[in-house]
C-alpha positions as CSV (number, residue, x, y, z in Angstrom):
1,M,-24.1,-11.1,3.3
2,S,-23.4,-7.5,1.5
3,K,-20.3,-6.2,0.3
4,P,-18.7,-3.3,2.8
5,T,-19.4,0.1,1.1
6,F,-16.6,2.4,0.5
7,E,-15.9,5.8,-1.6
8,Y,-14.2,4.9,-4.9
9,S,-12.3,8.3,-6.4
10,G,-12.4,7.1,-10.0
11,R,-8.6,7.4,-10.4
12,S,-6.9,4.6,-12.4
13,N,-5.5,1.6,-10.8
14,K,-1.9,2.6,-12.4
15,D,-2.1,6.1,-11.1
16,I,-2.8,4.8,-7.4
17,I,0.2,2.4,-7.7
18,D,2.5,4.8,-9.3
19,E,1.7,7.4,-6.6
20,I,2.0,4.8,-3.9
21,Q,5.5,3.7,-5.2
22,K,6.8,7.2,-5.6
23,A,5.6,8.0,-1.9
24,L,7.4,4.7,-0.8
25,Q,10.7,5.9,-2.4
26,M,10.6,9.2,-1.3
27,N,10.0,8.4,2.2
28,E,13.5,8.2,4.5
29,E,12.1,5.3,6.5
30,T,10.5,3.2,3.5
31,A,12.8,3.9,0.5
32,E,14.6,0.6,0.7
33,E,11.3,-1.3,0.9
34,P,9.3,-1.0,-2.4
35,D,11.5,-3.7,-4.2
36,S,10.2,-6.3,-1.8
37,I,6.4,-5.3,-2.2
38,N,4.0,-6.3,-4.4
39,I,1.4,-3.7,-4.8
40,Q,-2.0,-4.7,-6.8
41,V,-5.2,-2.1,-7.1
42,E,-8.6,-2.7,-8.1
43,D,-11.3,0.0,-8.0
44,G,-9.4,1.9,-5.0
45,R,-8.9,-1.3,-3.0
46,V,-5.2,-1.9,-2.4
47,H,-3.4,-5.3,-2.0
48,L,0.1,-5.4,-0.3
49,A,2.0,-8.5,-0.1
50,G,6.0,-9.5,0.2
51,T,8.4,-8.9,3.2
52,V,9.3,-5.8,5.1
53,S,12.4,-5.4,7.5
54,S,10.1,-4.6,10.6
55,L,6.8,-4.1,12.0
56,E,7.5,-0.3,12.2
57,I,8.1,-0.1,8.5
58,Q,4.9,-2.1,7.8
59,E,2.9,0.5,9.9
60,R,4.6,3.1,8.1
61,I,3.8,1.8,4.8
62,D,0.1,1.2,5.8
63,D,0.0,5.0,6.9
64,I,1.4,5.8,3.5
65,V,-0.9,3.7,1.3
66,E,-4.1,4.7,3.2
67,N,-3.4,8.6,2.8
68,T,-2.9,8.0,-0.9
69,H,-5.5,9.7,-2.9
70,G,-8.2,7.2,-4.4
71,V,-7.3,4.7,-1.6
72,A,-10.6,3.4,-0.3
73,E,-9.3,0.1,1.6
74,V,-5.9,-1.6,2.3
75,I,-5.6,-5.3,2.4
76,D,-2.1,-5.7,4.2
77,D,-0.5,-9.1,3.6
78,L,3.2,-7.9,4.3
79,V,5.4,-10.2,6.4
80,V,8.1,-8.9,8.7
81,E,11.2,-10.6,7.8
82,K,12.6,-12.7,10.5
83,I,16.4,-11.9,11.4
């Protein structure tokens, strides 16, 4: 079985993480969420883990991450917090 192919931008993992964190903090909908999210990046693949307050917030986070320069793939293991 072959690995999926993707376009890798060559940006450093740290640069991608920093840009994602800044974008999440700057977005009105997601500004309160970054502390509960663990972001790991390897060669353009972003892994998200942690808890978020709603499905809508989870989807917004995914949109922000997917549109970050250098992100080739998003693995979303975020869990919506039960109230």
